[in-house]
N, C-alpha and C positions, 0 to 999 in steps of 0.2 A: 321851299320851306314846307315842313310838315306840321300840321296842326294836331294838337292833343288837348286833353282835358285834365285839369287838376281840381279836386275838391278838398278844401280844408275842412275837415270834419268837425262835428260839434264839440268833441273833447278839446281840440286845438283852439277853436273860437273861444270857448269858455275859459281857457288858460291864457288868453291874450297872446297867442303865438302867430297871429296872422302876419304881422310885419316881419318877424324872424324867418318864417317859412318863405314868404314872397322874396325877401332879400336873397335867400339861398338859391331860389329858382332863377332869379334874374342874374345872379353872379355866375350861374351855370350857362348863361348865354341865351336864355329864353326871352322872347318878346311877349308881352301880355296884349292880346288882341281884344279881349273883352273880359269884364269881371263884374260880378254882382253878389250880393248877400241875399240868400233866400232861406225860408224855413219850410222844408218839405212837409206835406201831409203824409200820413201812412200810405195812402193810395199812390201818391207820387213816388215815394220811396220804393214801393213794391213794383211800380212800373219801371223805374230806373234800373233796379236790380233784378228784373225779370229773368235774366240769364242764369241767376242762381236759384230760382224757384225750385223747390223740391229738395234742396240741400239742407242739411241739418242746421246750418247757421243762418238760413234765409230770414226767418221770423225775427231773430235777434238783430240782424243787420238792418232790416226795415225799421224796427223800433228805435234802434240807435241813430240811424241817419235822420230820423224825423224827431229826435229828442231836443233839438235846438237849432239855431241858425248855422248855416254853412256858407262858405265863400267858394264860389265857382269861377274858375278862370279858363278861358280858351287861350292856349299858349301856342307859340310857333318857335320852331328850332329846326335846323337842317336834318337832324336825326329824330325829331318828333317824339313819338311815344316811347321808343326804345331808350332815348336819352333821359326822358323824364323818369322812367322806371329805375334807371341807374342812379339818378340823383335822389329819389325818394327811398330806395333800398327795399329789402325783402319785407314781405307782409308781417313777419314776426320781428318786432324790434330787436329781440335778443340775437337774431340771426342776420340782421341788417349790417351792412358794412359800416365801419367806423366813419362818422361824420355825415352819414346820410340823414335825411329828414326823419325817417322812422327811428333810426338809431338814436338820434338826439331827442326826439319829442314823443315818440310812441311809448305807450305804457303796457300794451298787451297786443295780441294778435287782432282783436276786435277794435280796440281803441288805439289805432296805430297812426294817428295824426292826419293822414291824407288818403285820398283815393287818387290813383293815377291810371289813366286809360291804358289797358293792355294792348300792345300792338296787334294781337290776333283777335281782339274782341270788338272791332268796329268803333274806333275813336270818333268817326264822323257821326255815328248814331248818338253817342254821348254828347258831343258838342251840340248837335241839332236839338237835343232834348231841352237844352237851356237857352240857346242863342239862335236868332235868325240872322240871315245874311246882313241885314242893315245894322246889326249890333256889333259886327266884327270890324275892327280897324286894321288896315293893312299898312305895313311899313315899307 
């Protein structure tokens, strides 16, 4: 089983979409190994999204991710990060496949409902940012 990370972003938390998004993820065959609600400081947001530092959207992203509570989930699925990216859809909700999380709940490229670990961007680093080994449940 491959682990991956999902963040339900502040826009989705504010719109009470946590349950709908989690149901869709579970229906796609994911197990939830750990989950918690946190509120990032700007420093934590900057550290988490350090891979994007220097890009034109970095400051906006850090401000947005620290603007309200988020729900963070460590997930497990045989196809891990690749499957999660398929379920959540393209970053731009207008370009996301019909029925994906971002197609259903995203309102813009920035406020696109969720963050999903990219297979090529070290999902383990993202998981370890939020969870220690003792916080993960194995099935």
